[in-house]
FIKOLZA-1660 file (N, C-alpha, C; in steps of 0.1 Angstrom, whole numbers, plus 5000, padded with zeros to 4 digits):
% residues 173
   i   px   py   pz ch aa at
   1 5009 4990 5001  A  M  N
   1 4999 5000 5000  A  M CA
   1 5009 5013 5001  A  M  C
   2 5006 5022 4992  A  N  N
   2 5013 5035 4990  A  N CA
   2 5009 5043 5004  A  N  C
   3 5019 5053 5007  A  K  N
   3 5017 5060 5018  A  K CA
   3 5004 5069 5016  A  K  C
   4 5002 5073 5003  A  E  N
   4 4990 5080 5000  A  E CA
   4 4976 5074 5002  A  E  C
   5 4977 5061 5001  A  E  N
   5 4964 5052 5001  A  E CA
   5 4960 5051 5016  A  E  C
   6 4947 5051 5017  A  K  N
   6 4941 5050 5031  A  K CA
   6 4933 5038 5030  A  K  C
   7 4932 5032 5043  A  V  N
   7 4922 5021 5044  A  V CA
   7 4909 5028 5051  A  V  C
   8 4899 5028 5041  A  I  N
   8 4886 5033 5045  A  I CA
   8 4878 5022 5054  A  I  C
   9 4876 5026 5065  A  Q  N
   9 4867 5016 5074  A  Q CA
   9 4854 5023 5079  A  Q  C
  10 4843 5016 5080  A  K  N
  10 4831 5021 5083  A  K CA
  10 4825 5014 5097  A  K  C
  11 4818 5022 5103  A  S  N
  11 4811 5016 5115  A  S CA
  11 4799 5007 5110  A  S  C
  12 4795 4997 5119  A  I  N
  12 4783 4989 5116  A  I CA
  12 4775 4988 5128  A  I  C
  13 4762 4992 5127  A  F  N
  13 4753 4991 5137  A  F CA
  13 4741 4983 5134  A  F  C
  14 4738 4973 5143  A  L  N
  14 4727 4965 5141  A  L CA
  14 4718 4969 5152  A  L  C
  15 4704 4971 5149  A  K  N
  15 4695 4975 5159  A  K CA
  15 4684 4965 5159  A  K  C
  16 4682 4958 5168  A  N  N
  16 4672 4948 5170  A  N CA
  16 4670 4939 5159  A  N  C
  17 4680 4935 5152  A  L  N
  17 4680 4926 5141  A  L CA
  17 4675 4912 5144  A  L  C
  18 4666 4909 5137  A  T  N
  18 4659 4896 5138  A  T CA
  18 4656 4888 5124  A  T  C
  19 4658 4876 5123  A  K  N
  19 4656 4868 5112  A  K CA
  19 4648 4855 5116  A  K  C
  20 4636 4854 5110  A  I  N
  20 4627 4842 5114  A  I CA
  20 4626 4835 5100  A  I  C
  21 4629 4823 5098  A  F  N
  21 4627 4815 5088  A  F CA
  21 4614 4807 5089  A  F  C
  22 4604 4809 5079  A  K  N
  22 4590 4803 5079  A  K CA
  22 4594 4787 5078  A  K  C
  23 4585 4780 5085  A  G  N
  23 4584 4765 5085  A  G CA
  23 4580 4760 5072  A  G  C
  24 4583 4749 5067  A  I  N
  24 4578 4744 5055  A  I CA
  24 4567 4734 5058  A  I  C
  25 4557 4734 5051  A  S  N
  25 4546 4725 5053  A  S CA
  25 4544 4721 5067  A  S  C
  26 4540 4730 5076  A  G  N
  26 4536 4727 5089  A  G CA
  26 4547 4727 5099  A  G  C
  27 4559 4728 5096  A  E  N
  27 4570 4728 5104  A  E CA
  27 4571 4741 5111  A  E  C
  28 4578 4741 5124  A  K  N
  28 4579 4753 5132  A  K CA
  28 4587 4762 5125  A  K  C
  29 4584 4775 5128  A  E  N
  29 4593 4787 5124  A  E CA
  29 4607 4785 5132  A  E  C
  30 4617 4790 5126  A  V  N
  30 4631 4789 5130  A  V CA
  30 4636 4802 5134  A  V  C
  31 4637 4808 5147  A  I  N
  31 4643 4822 5149  A  I CA
  31 4659 4820 5148  A  I  C
  32 4664 4824 5137  A  A  N
  32 4678 4822 5133  A  A CA
  32 4686 4834 5141  A  A  C
  33 4680 4846 5141  A  V  N
  33 4687 4857 5148  A  V CA
  33 4676 4864 5155  A  V  C
  34 4679 4867 5168  A  D  N
  34 4667 4871 5177  A  D CA
  34 4671 4884 5184  A  D  C
  35 4667 4895 5177  A  N  N
  35 4668 4909 5185  A  N CA
  35 4681 4913 5188  A  N  C
  36 4691 4912 5178  A  V  N
  36 4706 4915 5181  A  V CA
  36 4707 4929 5179  A  V  C
  37 4714 4936 5189  A  S  N
  37 4718 4951 5187  A  S CA
  37 4733 4950 5190  A  S  C
  38 4742 4956 5182  A  L  N
  38 4755 4958 5184  A  L CA
  38 4761 4968 5176  A  L  C
  39 4773 4973 5179  A  K  N
  39 4779 4982 5170  A  K CA
  39 4795 4979 5170  A  K  C
  40 4800 4981 5158  A  V  N
  40 4814 4977 5156  A  V CA
  40 4820 4991 5150  A  V  C
  41 4829 4996 5158  A  E  N
  41 4835 5009 5154  A  E CA
  41 4847 5006 5142  A  E  C
  42 4849 5017 5134  A  P  N
  42 4860 5015 5124  A  P CA
  42 4873 5010 5131  A  P  C
  43 4879 5001 5124  A  G  N
  43 4892 4995 5128  A  G CA
  43 4890 4983 5138  A  G  C
  44 4877 4982 5145  A  E  N
  44 4875 4970 5153  A  E CA
  44 4873 4957 5147  A  E  C
  45 4877 4947 5153  A  L  N
  45 4874 4933 5147  A  L CA
  45 4864 4928 5157  A  L  C
  46 4854 4922 5152  A  L  N
  46 4844 4914 5159  A  L CA
  46 4842 4901 5157  A  L  C
  47 4842 4892 5164  A  T  N
  47 4840 4876 5163  A  T CA
  47 4827 4872 5169  A  T  C
  48 4818 4866 5161  A  L  N
  48 4806 4861 5166  A  L CA
  48 4808 4846 5170  A  L  C
  49 4807 4843 5182  A  L  N
  49 4809 4830 5187  A  L CA
  49 4796 4823 5191  A  L  C
  50 4795 4810 5188  A  G  N
  50 4784 4802 5191  A  G CA
  50 4783 4789 5185  A  G  C
  51 4774 4780 5189  A  P  N
  51 4772 4767 5184  A  P CA
  51 4767 4768 5169  A  P  C
  52 4770 4756 5162  A  S  N
  52 4764 4757 5148  A  S CA
  52 4749 4758 5148  A  S  C
  53 4744 4767 5138  A  G  N
  53 4729 4769 5138  A  G CA
  53 4725 4780 5147  A  G  C
  54 4734 4788 5153  A  C  N
  54 4728 4798 5163  A  C CA
  54 4728 4812 5155  A  C  C
  55 4729 4814 5142  A  G  N
  55 4725 4824 5135  A  G CA
  55 4738 4832 5132  A  G  C
  56 4750 4829 5133  A  K  N
  56 4761 4837 5130  A  K CA
  56 4763 4840 5115  A  K  C
  57 4762 4829 5106  A  T  N
  57 4762 4831 5091  A  T CA
  57 4749 4839 5087  A  T  C
  58 4738 4837 5092  A  T  N
  58 4725 4846 5088  A  T CA
  58 4728 4859 5091  A  T  C
  59 4734 4863 5103  A  A  N
  59 4737 4877 5106  A  A CA
  59 4746 4883 5096  A  A  C
  60 4757 4876 5093  A  L  N
  60 4767 4881 5083  A  L CA
  60 4759 4883 5069  A  L  C
  61 4750 4873 5064  A  R  N
  61 4744 4874 5053  A  R CA
  61 4735 4886 5052  A  R  C
  62 4729 4889 5064  A  M  N
  62 4719 4901 5065  A  M CA
  62 4728 4915 5061  A  M  C
  63 4739 4915 5068  A  I  N
  63 4747 4926 5068  A  I CA
  63 4752 4928 5053  A  I  C
  64 4755 4918 5047  A  A  N
  64 4760 4917 5032  A  A CA
  64 4749 4920 5022  A  A  C
  65 4736 4919 5027  A  G  N
  65 4726 4921 5018  A  G CA
  65 4723 4910 5010  A  G  C
  66 4726 4896 5015  A  L  N
  66 4722 4885 5008  A  L CA
  66 4710 4878 5015  A  L  C
  67 4705 4883 5027  A  E  N
  67 4695 4879 5033  A  E CA
  67 4686 4890 5039  A  E  C
  68 4673 4891 5038  A  I  N
  68 4665 4900 5043  A  I CA
  68 4661 4899 5056  A  I  C
  69 4664 4909 5065  A  P  N
  69 4660 4907 5078  A  P CA
  69 4643 4908 5080  A  P  C
  70 4639 4900 5090  A  T  N
  70 4625 4899 5093  A  T CA
  70 4621 4912 5099  A  T  C
  71 4629 4917 5109  A  S  N
  71 4627 4932 5114  A  S CA
  71 4642 4936 5118  A  S  C
  72 4641 4948 5123  A  G  N
  72 4654 4955 5127  A  G CA
  72 4661 4963 5117  A  G  C
  73 4671 4970 5121  A  E  N
  73 4678 4979 5110  A  E CA
  73 4694 4975 5110  A  E  C
  74 4699 4977 5099  A  I  N
  74 4714 4976 5096  A  I CA
  74 4718 4990 5091  A  I  C
  75 4728 4994 5098  A  Y  N
  75 4735 5007 5093  A  Y CA
  75 4749 5004 5091  A  Y  C
  76 4753 5012 5080  A  L  N
  76 4767 5012 5077  A  L CA
  76 4771 5027 5077  A  L  C
  77 4780 5032 5086  A  E  N
  77 4783 5046 5089  A  E CA
  77 4772 5053 5089  A  E  C
  78 4762 5050 5098  A  N  N
  78 4751 5058 5100  A  N CA
  78 4740 5059 5091  A  N  C
  79 4742 5051 5080  A  K  N
  79 4732 5052 5069  A  K CA
  79 4724 5037 5069  A  K  C
  80 4713 5038 5071  A  M  N
  80 4704 5025 5071  A  M CA
  80 4706 5019 5056  A  M  C
  81 4711 5006 5056  A  I  N
  81 4712 4999 5042  A  I CA
  81 4702 4988 5041  A  I  C
  82 4693 4986 5049  A  N  N
  82 4682 4973 5047  A  N CA
  82 4678 4972 5034  A  N  C
  83 4676 4984 5027  A  N  N
  83 4670 4982 5013  A  N CA
  83 4680 4984 5002  A  N  C
  84 4693 4984 5006  A  L  N
  84 4704 4985 4994  A  L CA
  84 4707 4970 4991  A  L  C
  85 4708 4968 4978  A  P  N
  85 4710 4955 4973  A  P CA
  85 4724 4952 4977  A  P  C
  86 4729 4939 4977  A  A  N
  86 4741 4935 4981  A  A CA
  86 4754 4941 4973  A  A  C
  87 4751 4944 4960  A  N  N
  87 4763 4950 4952  A  N CA
  87 4763 4966 4954  A  N  C
  88 4754 4973 4961  A  K  N
  88 4756 4986 4964  A  K CA
  88 4760 4988 4978  A  K  C
  89 4762 4978 4986  A  R  N
  89 4768 4979 4999  A  R CA
  89 4783 4980 4999  A  R  C
  90 4789 4987 5007  A  D  N
  90 4805 4987 5008  A  D CA
  90 4809 4975 5017  A  D  C
  91 4805 4964 5014  A  T  N
  91 4809 4951 5021  A  T CA
  91 4813 4942 5011  A  T  C
  92 4821 4932 5016  A  A  N
  92 4824 4919 5009  A  A CA
  92 4823 4907 5019  A  A  C
  93 4821 4896 5015  A  M  N
  93 4820 4883 5022  A  M CA
  93 4828 4873 5017  A  M  C
  94 4835 4866 5025  A  V  N
  94 4841 4852 5024  A  V CA
  94 4833 4842 5030  A  V  C
  95 4828 4834 5022  A  F  N
  95 4819 4824 5026  A  F CA
  95 4827 4811 5032  A  F  C
  96 4822 4804 5042  A  Q  N
  96 4826 4793 5048  A  Q CA
  96 4831 4782 5038  A  Q  C
  97 4825 4781 5027  A  S  N
  97 4828 4772 5016  A  S CA
  97 4836 4779 5005  A  S  C
  98 4840 4791 5007  A  Y  N
  98 4847 4799 4999  A  Y CA
  98 4837 4806 4987  A  Y  C
  99 4828 4798 4982  A  G  N
  99 4820 4803 4972  A  G CA
  99 4826 4807 4959  A  G  C
 100 4836 4800 4956  A  L  N
 100 4843 4802 4942  A  L CA
 100 4834 4796 4931  A  L  C
 101 4835 4802 4920  A  F  N
 101 4828 4798 4909  A  F CA
 101 4836 4787 4902  A  F  C
 102 4830 4775 4903  A  P  N
 102 4838 4763 4897  A  P CA
 102 4841 4764 4882  A  P  C
 103 4832 4770 4875  A  H  N
 103 4834 4772 4859  A  H CA
 103 4844 4782 4856  A  H  C
 104 4848 4790 4865  A  M  N
 104 4858 4801 4862  A  M CA
 104 4871 4798 4867  A  M  C
 105 4882 4804 4861  A  T  N
 105 4896 4801 4866  A  T CA
 105 4898 4810 4878  A  T  C
 106 4910 4807 4885  A  V  N
 106 4915 4815 4895  A  V CA
 106 4914 4829 4893  A  V  C
 107 4920 4832 4881  A  A  N
 107 4921 4847 4877  A  A CA
 107 4907 4852 4875  A  A  C
 108 4897 4846 4869  A  E  N
 108 4884 4850 4867  A  E CA
 108 4877 4853 4879  A  E  C
 109 4878 4843 4889  A  N  N
 109 4872 4844 4902  A  N CA
 109 4877 4857 4911  A  N  C
 110 4889 4859 4909  A  I  N
 110 4895 4871 4915  A  I CA
 110 4891 4884 4908  A  I  C
 111 4890 4883 4896  A  A  N
 111 4885 4897 4888  A  A CA
 111 4870 4898 4890  A  A  C
 112 4862 4890 4894  A  Y  N
 112 4848 4889 4894  A  Y CA
 112 4843 4902 4900  A  Y  C
 113 4849 4907 4911  A  G  N
 113 4843 4919 4918  A  G CA
 113 4845 4932 4909  A  G  C
 114 4853 4933 4898  A  W  N
 114 4856 4943 4890  A  W CA
 114 4847 4942 4879  A  W  C
 115 4840 4932 4876  A  R  N
 115 4831 4929 4864  A  R CA
 115 4823 4941 4860  A  R  C
 116 4816 4948 4870  A  Y  N
 116 4806 4959 4866  A  Y CA
 116 4812 4974 4869  A  Y  C
 117 4824 4973 4871  A  R  N
 117 4831 4986 4872  A  R CA
 117 4837 4992 4859  A  R  C
 118 4840 5004 4859  A  E  N
 118 4846 5009 4847  A  E CA
 118 4861 5008 4847  A  E  C
 119 4866 4996 4846  A  I  N
 119 4881 4994 4846  A  I CA
 119 4884 4986 4834  A  I  C
 120 4894 4991 4826  A  K  N
 120 4899 4985 4814  A  K CA
 120 4903 4971 4816  A  K  C
 121 4900 4962 4806  A  K  N
 121 4905 4949 4809  A  K CA
 121 4919 4946 4810  A  K  C
 122 4927 4955 4802  A  V  N
 122 4941 4954 4804  A  V CA
 122 4946 4956 4819  A  V  C
 123 4940 4967 4825  A  E  N
 123 4943 4970 4838  A  E CA
 123 4939 4959 4847  A  E  C
 124 4928 4954 4845  A  I  N
 124 4922 4942 4854  A  I CA
 124 4933 4931 4854  A  I  C
 125 4936 4926 4842  A  R  N
 125 4945 4915 4841  A  R CA
 125 4958 4919 4849  A  R  C
 126 4964 4932 4848  A  K  N
 126 4977 4933 4855  A  K CA
 126 4973 4934 4869  A  K  C
 127 4962 4938 4874  A  K  N
 127 4959 4938 4889  A  K CA
 127 4957 4923 4894  A  K  C
 128 4949 4916 4885  A  V  N
 128 4948 4902 4890  A  V CA
 128 4961 4895 4890  A  V  C
 129 4971 4897 4882  A  N  N
 129 4984 4890 4881  A  N CA
 129 4991 4894 4895  A  N  C
 130 4991 4907 4897  A  D  N
 130 4997 4913 4909  A  D CA
 130 4993 4906 4921  A  D  C
 131 4979 4904 4922  A  I  N
 131 4973 4898 4934  A  I CA
 131 4976 4882 4935  A  I  C
 132 4976 4877 4924  A  I  N
 132 4979 4862 4923  A  I CA
 132 4994 4859 4929  A  I  C
 133 5002 4870 4924  A  K  N
 133 5016 4868 4931  A  K CA
 133 5016 4871 4945  A  K  C
 134 5009 4881 4950  A  L  N
 134 5009 4884 4964  A  L CA
 134 5003 4873 4973  A  L  C
 135 4994 4865 4967  A  I  N
 135 4988 4855 4975  A  I CA
 135 4996 4842 4974  A  I  C
 136 5006 4843 4966  A  G  N
 136 5014 4830 4963  A  G CA
 136 5009 4820 4955  A  G  C
 137 5001 4824 4945  A  L  N
 137 4995 4812 4936  A  L CA
 137 5002 4816 4922  A  L  C
 138 5013 4823 4921  A  E  N
 138 5018 4826 4907  A  E CA
 138 5018 4813 4899  A  E  C
 139 5014 4813 4886  A  G  N
 139 5014 4801 4877  A  G CA
 139 5001 4793 4878  A  G  C
 140 4992 4798 4887  A  L  N
 140 4980 4790 4889  A  L CA
 140 4967 4797 4885  A  L  C
 141 4969 4809 4879  A  G  N
 141 4958 4818 4875  A  G CA
 141 4949 4812 4865  A  G  C
 142 4953 4803 4857  A  N  N
 142 4944 4796 4846  A  N CA
 142 4937 4782 4852  A  N  C
 143 4941 4779 4865  A  R  N
 143 4935 4766 4870  A  R CA
 143 4920 4769 4874  A  R  C
 144 4913 4759 4876  A  A  N
 144 4900 4758 4881  A  A CA
 144 4902 4757 4895  A  A  C
 145 4892 4762 4904  A  P  N
 145 4894 4764 4920  A  P CA
 145 4893 4749 4924  A  P  C
 146 4887 4740 4917  A  G  N
 146 4887 4726 4921  A  G CA
 146 4900 4719 4921  A  G  C
 147 4909 4724 4914  A  N  N
 147 4922 4718 4913  A  N CA
 147 4933 4724 4922  A  N  C
 148 4928 4732 4933  A  L  N
 148 4936 4738 4942  A  L CA
 148 4933 4731 4957  A  L  C
 149 4942 4734 4965  A  S  N
 149 4941 4729 4978  A  S CA
 149 4930 4737 4986  A  S  C
 150 4926 4733 4996  A  G  N
 150 4917 4741 5004  A  G CA
 150 4924 4756 5009  A  G  C
 151 4935 4755 5013  A  G  N
 151 4942 4767 5016  A  G CA
 151 4945 4776 5005  A  G  C
 152 4947 4771 4994  A  Q  N
 152 4948 4779 4982  A  Q CA
 152 4934 4785 4978  A  Q  C
 153 4923 4777 4979  A  Q  N
 153 4909 4781 4976  A  Q CA
 153 4906 4794 4984  A  Q  C
 154 4910 4792 4999  A  Q  N
 154 4906 4801 5008  A  Q CA
 154 4913 4816 5003  A  Q  C
 155 4926 4814 4999  A  R  N
 155 4934 4826 4996  A  R CA
 155 4927 4834 4983  A  R  C
 156 4923 4825 4973  A  V  N
 156 4915 4831 4962  A  V CA
 156 4903 4837 4966  A  V  C
 157 4894 4831 4976  A  A  N
 157 4882 4837 4981  A  A CA
 157 4886 4851 4988  A  A  C
 158 4895 4851 4995  A  L  N
 158 4898 4864 5003  A  L CA
 158 4905 4873 4993  A  L  C
 159 4911 4870 4983  A  A  N
 159 4916 4879 4973  A  A CA
 159 4904 4886 4966  A  A  C
 160 4894 4878 4961  A  R  N
 160 4884 4882 4955  A  R CA
 160 4875 4891 4962  A  R  C
 161 4874 4889 4976  A  A  N
 161 4867 4899 4984  A  A CA
 161 4874 4912 4987  A  A  C
 162 4887 4910 4988  A  L  N
 162 4895 4923 4990  A  L CA
 162 4897 4932 4978  A  L  C
 163 4897 4925 4965  A  V  N
 163 4900 4935 4953  A  V CA
 163 4890 4946 4951  A  V  C
 164 4878 4945 4955  A  I  N
 164 4869 4957 4955  A  I CA
 164 4870 4967 4966  A  I  C
 165 4881 4965 4975  A  E  N
 165 4884 4974 4985  A  E CA
 165 4872 4977 4995  A  E  C
 166 4865 4969 5001  A  P  N
 166 4853 4972 5007  A  P CA
 166 4857 4977 5021  A  P  C
 167 4847 4984 5026  A  S  N
 167 4849 4991 5040  A  S CA
 167 4848 4981 5051  A  S  C
 168 4840 4972 5047  A  V  N
 168 4838 4961 5058  A  V CA
 168 4839 4948 5052  A  V  C
 169 4848 4939 5058  A  L  N
 169 4851 4925 5053  A  L CA
 169 4844 4916 5062  A  L  C
 170 4834 4907 5057  A  L  N
 170 4827 4897 5065  A  L CA
 170 4834 4882 5062  A  L  C
 171 4837 4876 5072  A  C  N
 171 4844 4864 5069  A  C CA
 171 4836 4852 5079  A  C  C
 172 4831 4843 5071  A  D  N
 172 4823 4833 5078  A  D CA
 172 4833 4820 5080  A  D  C
 173 4835 4818 5092  A  E  N
 173 4844 4808 5097  A  E CA
 173 4859 4808 5091  A  E  C
% end
């Protein structure tokens, strides 16, 4: 990072956040997240701990815009973002299973975040090559994710999330 570059970080505030999944054909509702309120200041790291199925992933998915809250509010730097689609939020998420696209190469997976931005393809290729070097996968850019080790896949997923320079990075497990 150059001296002129700044890491932009924003606060997150969850107010009475709840997610209830409706039961299927007579099954009981599942309260995945129940009235959670918390604030994470810029530069802070927060870890959600709990047993499997307690709502950690669901909470992250709501912040990222991938899941709609049943009730409650999500703020990013004092702006309510409940109605913003995922691609308009200044967040990125690394999924537990990495969420890499199996039909794309390592390089294409990393470049995915730039897909809808006004960046020339030549510039994207250079940036992707730089990132591939940085994460120690030089020479593997044309491989499919399925041909990488778990650790290598994890690095690709993290690189894909970071290339868009989000203010908030959400990591699931």
